[in-house]
N, C-alpha and C positions, 0 to 999 in steps of 0.2 A: 812599747813596756809592755809583759807580759801579766797577768794577777793570780791572785792564790782564788781558789774554786771549793775550797774544802779546808774545815779549820778544828785540830783534834784539841782540845785543851785540858790537860791533864788535871786536874784537880781533885784526884781520888783520896790523896791525903789529906786533904785542907779541911776545916769546920765547914759545915755550910754557910752558904751567904746569906747575907741580912738581905729582907727581901730588897733594897735599893738597888744592894750592889747585886743580887742575881739580874734585876733590870737594866743595872748598866751593862752587864755582859752579854744579854739576850743583845739588845740595839748596837753592842759595838759588835758583836757579830756577824747581826745581820748587814749597819751598813757596811761593812770589810766585806762580804759576800756579795754585794749588792756593786759595788764600786769601790776598788782601791787598783793599785800599781804594784808591782812588786815582780823585780828580775833581778837572776844572780847574774854577777857581772865575772867574762875570764877569771880567774888565779893560776897563779905558778904555773901556767905555760896548759892546765886542763881546759880540756874543752865544757863547753854547758849544756846542759841537757833545758833545752826551753818546755815554758810553762806551758797551760796552766799548772799550775802550782796545788799540793797540797801541803800543809803546813800542820805542823805540832808545835806546838807549845807545852814547855815544862820547866818547873825548875829541881836542879839534880843538885846535892852538893853546893846547895847555896851557889848557884850558877842558872843563870839563863838558859835553856836550852830551843836552841830551832833545829826542830828536822823537818828537811826538805825532801819531797818524791815531788815527782811528776804526776799527771791525771793517769799512768797507767799503775801508779805505784811504783815506780822505778827510784830509787836512790837518787838526791839530786847533791844535796848535801847537807852536813850537822853544824852548827857551831854555834861555839860557848860563849854566854857575855857573862862577866863578873855584874854583882847585882849590884856592888859601890855605889855605880855612879848612879843610880836609879832612888838610894835609899833616899836620902832626903825630899825629892822633890816627886817620891810616892806618897813619904808620910806626909807631906803639904799637901798632897792631892787629898787622902783620905780626911785631915783635919778640916780643909774646904768643902769638902765635901759634905761631910757631918753638920757642919756650919748650916748649908744651900738645904740640904733637908729638913734640919730644925725650922728653917728660917717658912722657908714654904707655908709650914703646918702653922706660923701663927704672925709674920713681920707684913705690912704692908709693901705692895709692886715696888717699891723705888729702893727697898734694903734690900728687898732679895735681887734684884735687876744689882745690884753693885755687889752681891756676894756672887753673884753668876759671871760677871764679868771678870772676879781675879780668880774663881775656878777654872774658866776656858782662858788665862792668862798661866796657868803654873799648869793645864793639860797640854795648851801649847809648848810651854819647856818641856815638858814630861815627852814630847813627841822629837823636839829636837837634840833632845842626848842622845834618843834613840836613833835618831838616824845617824846621828856623831858616831855612834856606837857600833850601829851596821855599814859604815862608811868601809869598800871593797869588800864587804859579805854581799852585801844585798842591795838593790836601788828602790825606796819606796819616797813616795812621794807623802806629802805633809799631813791628807787627809787618812791617807792610810796610815803613815806611823801613827796618828791621834787615837784611832782606832784598835790598831796593838799597842798603846800605850797603857791604854783602859784595860785589856786584856791580860797585860803584864801588872795593873795593877790588882784585878782579879787574883792574879797568882799569887803575889807578895802579900795578899794578906792575909792566907794562914802560912806563908812562908819565910 
């Protein structure tokens, strides 16, 4: 399977992220570039340009846009996903992240661990939704989907 070697996150029109959100974004981007699995399947009889890929992520007109190019910056594909299926899980994820960030400051380890388990569960749900939405458009493993979901949350934060 191929991979992503560069990510351009179009967050120009978003409010500045909180320090916690900015840290989540940096970690997700670093982890994604270190280890990911991303491939474009053949569609509608079109030939597929092999990766590695450069990925642009943006929200435009209330749609999540994946703009994919080859390493040599040749256009490899673009697709738009409705944000509707992500709204509730993104909202839930931000709420649990707020609870987690607050808990780390004041609660004992056992309670922090419980909140973190819930946070990971919601994060996994977001990754599953993303994998479903990408079906037939792009093939990603669960770890790649988790990291992409984090970036979608960052974009959705101001979107």
